C-alpha positions in Angstrom: 0.0 -0.1 0.0 2.8 2.4 1.1 6.1 2.6 2.7 4.1 3.9 5.6 1.8 1.6 7.1 -1.8 2.4 8.3 -1.8 2.7 12.1 -4.4 2.7 14.8 -3.6 5.1 17.7 -5.5 6.4 20.8 -5.9 10.1 21.1 -3.3 10.1 24.1 -0.8 8.4 21.7 -1.3 10.9 19.1 -0.7 13.8 21.3 2.4 12.2 22.8 1.5 13.3 26.2 1.8 17.0 25.3 -1.1 19.3 24.9 0.3 21.4 22.3 0.6 18.7 19.8 -3.0 18.7 19.3 -3.9 21.9 20.8 -1.8 24.1 18.3 -3.0 24.7 14.9 -1.0 22.4 12.6 -1.3 19.9 9.6 0.0 16.3 9.3 1.6 14.5 6.2 -1.1 11.7 6.3 -4.9 11.5 6.4 -6.4 10.9 9.7 -9.9 9.6 10.8 -10.7 10.4 14.5 -13.4 8.7 16.4 -14.4 10.3 19.6 -16.0 8.0 22.2 -16.0 10.0 25.3 -15.8 13.6 26.7 -16.3 17.1 25.2 -14.0 19.5 23.4 -13.4 21.8 20.5 -12.1 21.3 17.0 -10.8 23.9 14.6 -11.0 22.3 11.0 -11.4 24.0 7.7 -11.3 27.4 9.1 -14.1 26.9 11.4 -14.4 26.1 15.2 -17.0 23.4 16.3 -17.9 21.5 19.4 -16.8 17.8 19.9 -18.6 15.0 21.7 -19.0 11.5 21.9 -19.8 9.6 18.5 -18.2 12.5 16.4 -16.3 11.2 13.4 -13.7 13.6 11.8 -11.7 13.0 8.7 -8.9 15.3 8.3 -6.9 15.0 5.0 -3.2 15.3 4.8 -2.1 19.0 4.9 -5.4 20.3 6.3 -4.8 22.8 9.2 -6.7 21.8 12.4 -6.3 21.8 16.1 -8.2 20.0 19.0 -9.0 21.2 22.5 -10.1 18.5 24.9 -10.1 17.6 28.5 -8.5 14.7 30.2 -11.7 12.9 30.1 -11.9 12.8 26.4 -11.3 9.5 24.7 -11.0 8.3 21.1 -9.0 6.6 18.5 -7.3 7.7 15.4 -6.6 5.9 12.0 -3.7 7.3 10.2 -3.6 6.5 6.5 -0.6 7.2 4.3 -1.0 9.5 1.4 -1.2 7.5 -1.9 -3.4 4.7 -0.4 -5.8 3.3 -2.7 -8.6 3.6 -0.3 -11.3 5.8 -1.5 -11.4 8.6 1.1 -13.0 12.2 1.1 -11.0 14.9 -0.7 -12.0 17.4 1.9 -12.2 17.5 5.8 -15.4 16.3 7.3 -17.0 16.5 10.7 -19.9 14.1 11.3 -22.0 13.8 14.4 -23.2 10.2 14.2 -26.5 9.6 16.0 -27.5 6.2 14.7 -26.3 3.5 17.3 -25.8 0.9 14.6 -23.4 3.1 12.9 -21.6 3.9 16.0 -21.1 0.3 16.7 -20.0 -0.5 13.4 -17.2 2.0 13.3 -16.1 1.0 16.9 -16.0 -2.8 15.6 -13.8 -1.9 12.7 -11.4 0.2 14.6 -11.3 -2.5 17.5 -10.6 -5.2 15.0 -7.9 -3.5 13.4 -6.3 -2.7 16.8 -6.3 -6.4 17.6 -4.5 -7.1 14.4 -2.1 -4.4 15.2 -1.2 -5.7 18.5 -1.5 -9.2 17.7 1.6 -9.3 15.4 0.1 -12.4 13.5 1.2 -13.2 10.0 -0.5 -10.9 7.3 -1.6 -8.4 10.2 -1.1 -5.5 7.9 -3.1 -7.0 5.2 -5.8 -7.5 7.7 -5.5 -3.9 9.0 -5.8 -2.7 5.4 -8.9 -4.7 4.9 -10.5 -3.3 8.1 -9.5 0.3 7.0 -11.3 -0.5 3.6 -14.4 -1.1 5.5 -13.9 2.1 7.5 -13.7 4.0 4.3 -17.1 2.4 3.1 -18.5 3.4 6.5 -17.3 6.9 6.1 -18.5 7.3 2.6 -22.0 6.0 3.6 -22.4 8.4 6.4 -21.3 11.3 4.2 -23.9 10.4 1.7 -26.7 10.6 4.3 -28.9 13.8 3.9 -28.3 14.5 7.7 -24.5 15.0 7.1 -24.9 17.4 4.0 -22.7 20.3 4.9 -24.6 23.5 5.6 -23.7 26.3 3.1 -20.8 28.5 4.6 -21.1 32.4 5.1 -18.7 34.5 3.1 -16.6 34.9 6.2 -16.3 31.2 6.9 -15.3 30.6 3.2 -12.6 33.4 3.6 -11.4 31.8 6.8 -11.2 28.3 5.1 -9.0 29.8 2.2 -6.8 31.5 4.9 -6.0 28.2 6.6 -5.2 26.6 3.4 -2.8 29.4 2.6 -1.1 29.0 6.2 -0.6 25.2 5.5 1.1 26.1 2.2 3.2 29.1 3.5 3.7 29.1 7.1 7.5 28.1 6.7 8.2 31.1 4.3 8.3 33.9 6.9 5.5 35.7 5.1 3.7 38.6 6.9 -0.1 38.9 7.5 0.0 41.4 4.6 0.9 38.7 2.3 -1.9 36.5 3.3 -4.5 39.4 3.1 -3.1 40.3 -0.2 -3.5 36.9 -1.5 -6.9 36.8 -0.4 -8.0 40.3 -1.7 -8.8 41.9 1.7 -7.2 44.1 4.2 -5.3 42.4 7.2 -7.8 44.0 9.7 -10.7 42.4 7.9 -8.9 39.0 7.7 -8.2 39.2 11.3 -11.8 40.1 12.2 -13.3 37.3 9.9 -11.0 34.5 11.2 -11.5 35.5 14.8 -15.4 35.2 14.3 -15.0 31.8 12.5 -12.3 30.1 14.8 -12.1 32.1 18.0 -8.7 33.1 17.2 -7.1 35.8 15.1 -5.3 35.1 11.8 -2.1 36.1 13.2 -2.6 33.7 16.2 -3.4 30.7 13.9 -0.1 31.5 11.9 1.9 31.8 15.1 0.6 28.5 16.3 1.4 26.8 13.1 5.0 27.9 13.2 5.5 27.3 17.0 4.0 23.6 16.4 6.6 23.0 13.5 9.3 24.6 15.6 8.7 22.4 18.7 8.3 19.3 16.7 11.6 19.7 15.1 13.3 20.8 18.1 12.0 17.9 20.0 12.1 15.0 17.4 15.4 15.8 15.5 19.1 16.8 16.1 18.9 19.6 13.5 20.7 22.8 15.0 18.3 25.5 16.1 19.8 27.9 13.5 18.9 25.5 10.7 15.4 25.1 12.0 15.2 28.9 12.2 16.1 29.2 8.6 13.8 26.4 7.5 10.7 28.1 9.0 11.6 31.7 7.4 13.3 33.3 10.3 15.8 36.0 9.5 18.1 34.9 12.2 18.7 32.5 14.9 18.6 35.3 17.5 15.0 36.3 16.3 14.0 32.7 16.5 15.1 32.5 20.1 13.2 35.6 21.0 10.1 34.2 19.0 10.0 31.0 21.0 10.6 32.5 24.4 7.7 34.9 23.8 5.3 32.2 22.6 6.5 29.2 24.7 8.0 30.7 27.7 11.3 28.9 26.9 14.2 29.1 24.5 14.8 26.6 21.9 17.6 25.3 23.9 15.3 24.8 27.0 12.7 23.2 25.0 15.2 20.7 23.4 16.7 20.1 27.0 13.4 18.7 28.2 13.6 15.7 25.7 16.2 13.0 26.3 18.7 12.7 23.3 17.8 9.0 23.0 14.1 9.9 22.5 15.0 12.6 19.8 16.8 10.1 17.8 14.1 7.4 18.3 11.2 9.6 17.3 12.8 11.6 14.4 11.0 9.2 11.9 7.7 9.9 13.5 7.7 13.6 13.2 4.6 15.4 11.9 6.8 18.1 10.2 9.1 17.3 7.3 12.6 17.4 8.4 14.4 17.9 5.3 15.9 21.4 6.1 17.7 21.7 2.7 16.8 25.4 1.1 
């Protein structure tokens, strides 16, 4: 299917024990199907913030900006799917509130069966996981086809917010200012700030900052690349400015952030980083 296998994770595993990994706006290089089974929270997806609750299914395509704010009591599973999979998946983010108890049980059963295969280490386990994932994709497409899950028409402001977060995913590492994003969208920075705040609860600048901070922290904590290289990769004019930026938004310098993670763990998790680590420019 791909060099990267399908994986079944819990929400706790996806966050890696750090709230910022899900709480800051970011995108991932693989598709994700999230199934929430307990607790409440908020999700920012496709430039709009919505409430989360039990029996919510969320499909996040690779490269789509999102964040999740949830409490300790929130439980759920995540199916990660590599880009290029032959599975038939939606081409846009979807957030479904599944009310039918049979449909709830069906998805839970598919995920649990895939989890058993993943943990059982039996011969052809990956083939079995892919088969269960195919059933999940059928389940997802059936739910999307239901009248109750037809998306409501977005307001002009929500459409603008969606276009903005798409631009953030594409350009956050260039060092571009808010003037650039507003210009690309044909509006003033003031209007963009107001509209995005209304749609997501955060200003456009705050979302851009979150995406940069998420990428920086991921690279600092999962790779051995020098901070100056990471700064250059993310569009900072100097390592000194990068240090001040991280101090301002994280309360710690890059060296302090990196110092909280043992070197062995950095080496072992580099391959799992959600931010591409090729820093060549």
